[in-house]
VMD Tcl script that draws the C-alpha trace (Angstrom):
set ca {
  {14.02 -129.75 102.31}
  {16.51 -128.38 104.73}
  {16.27 -129.35 108.38}
  {16.18 -125.69 109.48}
  {13.18 -125.02 107.25}
  {11.17 -127.87 108.77}
  {11.54 -126.92 112.43}
  {10.78 -123.45 113.69}
  {11.24 -122.02 117.16}
  {7.46 -122.03 117.69}
  {7.41 -125.82 117.41}
  {9.96 -126.20 120.20}
  {8.34 -123.78 122.63}
  {4.78 -124.13 123.77}
  {2.92 -120.93 122.96}
  {-0.52 -121.74 124.34}
  {-1.59 -123.45 127.54}
  {-5.05 -124.31 128.83}
  {-5.85 -122.99 132.31}
  {-6.93 -125.68 134.76}
  {-9.35 -123.36 136.57}
  {-11.23 -121.55 133.82}
  {-10.48 -123.93 130.92}
  {-9.54 -121.16 128.48}
  {-6.49 -121.43 126.24}
  {-4.16 -118.47 126.76}
  {-0.68 -117.32 125.84}
  {1.85 -119.10 128.05}
  {4.35 -116.30 128.54}
  {1.91 -113.40 129.01}
  {-0.93 -115.07 130.94}
  {0.81 -117.49 133.34}
  {3.14 -116.92 136.28}
  {6.61 -118.47 136.31}
  {7.11 -120.86 139.20}
  {10.78 -121.75 138.68}
  {13.07 -118.78 138.16}
  {16.33 -120.75 137.98}
  {15.45 -122.60 134.78}
  {15.22 -121.07 131.35}
  {11.92 -120.14 129.75}
  {10.69 -123.70 129.30}
  {7.04 -124.65 129.51}
  {7.49 -126.63 132.72}
  {8.61 -123.50 134.58}
  {5.14 -121.90 134.23}
  {2.10 -122.57 136.42}
  {-1.04 -124.33 135.18}
  {-3.38 -121.63 136.50}
  {-3.61 -118.32 134.62}
  {-2.88 -114.99 136.31}
  {-6.54 -113.96 136.42}
  {-7.63 -117.18 138.13}
  {-4.71 -116.98 140.56}
  {-5.61 -113.43 141.58}
  {-9.29 -114.37 141.99}
  {-8.40 -117.44 144.09}
  {-6.09 -115.46 146.38}
  {-8.66 -112.70 146.91}
  {-11.43 -115.20 147.71}
  {-9.36 -117.24 150.16}
  {-7.59 -114.32 151.85}
  {-8.11 -114.25 155.59}
  {-10.04 -111.33 157.10}
  {-7.84 -108.62 158.58}
  {-10.29 -107.78 161.38}
  {-9.06 -109.76 164.44}
  {-12.43 -109.52 166.25}
  {-14.44 -111.43 163.66}
  {-13.84 -114.87 165.22}
  {-13.18 -113.66 168.75}
  {-15.56 -114.64 171.56}
  {-15.45 -113.93 175.24}
  {-13.84 -116.88 177.05}
  {-16.31 -119.19 178.76}
  {-14.75 -119.64 182.19}
}
mol new
graphics top color blue
foreach p $ca { graphics top sphere $p radius 0.5 }
foreach p [lrange $ca 0 end-1] q [lrange $ca 1 end] { graphics top cylinder $p $q radius 0.2 }
display resetview
């Protein structure tokens, strides 16, 4: 067998990654954000949390915009 027939591009690139938050296996390029723009499209340049879990986490931990929620009259 020829060396080129044994190795395909899919073997060198990781296609699927398991999300650390939800535990589902998803497509690496479509479902995960890139964290390092300067490097090529290698697997280590993608996050370990899928886009859906990242959006949900940011929305849940976002600070309230209303400035009077935590405000109390000073106790002089």
